[in-house]
C-alpha positions as CSV (number, residue, x, y, z in Angstrom):
1,M,93.4,17.4,271.4
2,F,93.0,17.9,274.3
3,V,96.4,18.5,275.6
4,V,96.8,20.3,272.3
5,G,93.8,22.8,273.7
6,V,95.2,23.2,277.2
7,V,98.8,24.3,276.2
8,C,97.6,26.6,273.7
9,L,95.3,27.8,276.4
10,C,97.5,28.3,278.8
11,M,99.8,30.3,276.5
12,A,97.0,32.6,275.7
13,V,96.8,33.4,279.7
14,L,100.9,33.7,279.6
15,I,100.6,36.0,276.5
16,G,97.9,38.0,277.4
17,G,98.9,38.5,281.2
18,S,102.5,40.2,279.7
19,G,100.5,42.5,277.6
20,I,97.6,43.2,280.1
21,W,101.3,44.1,283.2
22,T,103.0,46.2,280.4
23,L,99.9,48.8,279.4
24,T,99.3,49.1,283.6
25,R,103.2,50.2,284.3
26,P,103.0,53.7,283.8
27,P,104.4,55.4,280.5
28,S,108.3,55.1,280.1
29,A,110.6,57.4,278.6
30,D,113.2,55.1,277.2
31,V,113.0,53.8,273.8
32,T,112.6,50.0,275.3
33,G,109.5,51.1,277.4
34,Q,107.9,52.5,274.2
35,V,109.0,49.7,272.2
36,L,107.3,47.2,275.0
37,R,104.4,49.2,275.3
38,A,103.3,49.4,271.5
39,V,103.6,45.7,271.2
40,A,101.4,44.7,274.2
41,P,97.8,45.4,272.1
42,T,99.6,42.7,269.6
43,Q,100.1,40.0,272.1
44,L,96.4,40.9,273.3
45,A,95.2,39.9,269.9
46,A,97.3,37.1,269.9
47,A,96.3,36.0,273.2
48,V,92.4,36.2,271.9
49,M,93.3,34.2,269.0
50,L,95.1,31.4,271.4
51,I,91.7,31.5,273.4
52,A,89.6,30.4,270.3
53,G,92.1,27.7,269.1
54,G,92.4,26.2,272.2
55,A,88.4,26.2,272.9
56,A,87.9,24.8,269.4
57,A,90.5,22.3,269.8
58,L,88.4,21.3,273.3
59,A,85.1,21.5,272.1
60,A,84.9,20.5,267.9
61,P,85.1,17.6,266.0
62,P,88.8,16.7,265.7
63,H,89.2,17.5,262.4
64,T,87.7,21.1,262.2
65,G,89.6,21.8,265.9
66,L,92.8,20.6,264.4
67,T,92.4,23.4,261.6
68,V,91.1,26.0,263.3
69,L,93.4,25.7,266.0
70,I,96.6,25.7,263.4
71,V,94.5,28.9,261.7
72,C,94.5,30.8,265.1
73,V,98.3,29.9,266.1
74,L,99.8,31.0,262.6
75,G,97.5,33.8,263.2
76,A,99.1,34.6,266.5
77,V,102.5,34.0,265.9
78,G,101.9,36.1,262.9
79,T,100.1,39.0,264.7
80,I,103.2,38.8,267.3
81,G,105.8,38.8,264.4
82,A,104.4,41.7,262.7
83,G,104.0,43.9,266.0
84,S,107.7,42.8,266.8
85,W,108.7,44.2,263.8
86,Q,107.3,46.9,263.8
87,G,108.1,47.7,267.3
88,A,111.8,47.2,265.5
89,R,111.6,49.8,263.2
90,Y,110.3,52.3,265.5
91,A,112.9,51.7,267.8
92,A,115.9,52.0,265.2
93,R,114.1,54.9,263.9
94,R,114.5,56.8,267.3
95,E,117.9,55.5,267.7
96,A,119.0,56.8,264.4
97,E,117.7,60.4,265.2
98,S,119.1,60.3,268.7
99,S,122.6,59.8,266.9
100,C,122.4,62.4,265.3
101,A,121.4,64.7,267.7
102,G,124.5,67.4,267.9
103,S,126.1,68.5,264.7
104,C,126.2,66.5,261.5
105,A,129.6,66.4,261.2
106,S,129.9,64.6,264.5
107,C,128.3,61.5,263.3
108,T,128.4,58.9,260.3
109,L,124.3,59.4,259.1
110,P,123.2,61.7,256.6
111,C,121.3,63.9,258.7
112,K,117.4,65.2,257.7
């Protein structure tokens, strides 16, 4: 359990560091930068979950630590997945809007 706890804590540092780095950069005008900035809070939330799981793996009795670790890792993966999905939906919506910026006759997408 010690190795799993340390790996979990290291992943938390990497994911949290990436989220903090993204939030400290100046806001971007392009869609990719906006999506990365929108996903950063979910990265920080996942890092907190991984810290809790790693700490439980190191400090709690083995059976309890493993259960908490599994729940925390699944929660972190689900959080990142949901944030990425929302970011992809936002990017797709922005891309569709920008492709019909001119006249509706020049694009194959229906105009709203």
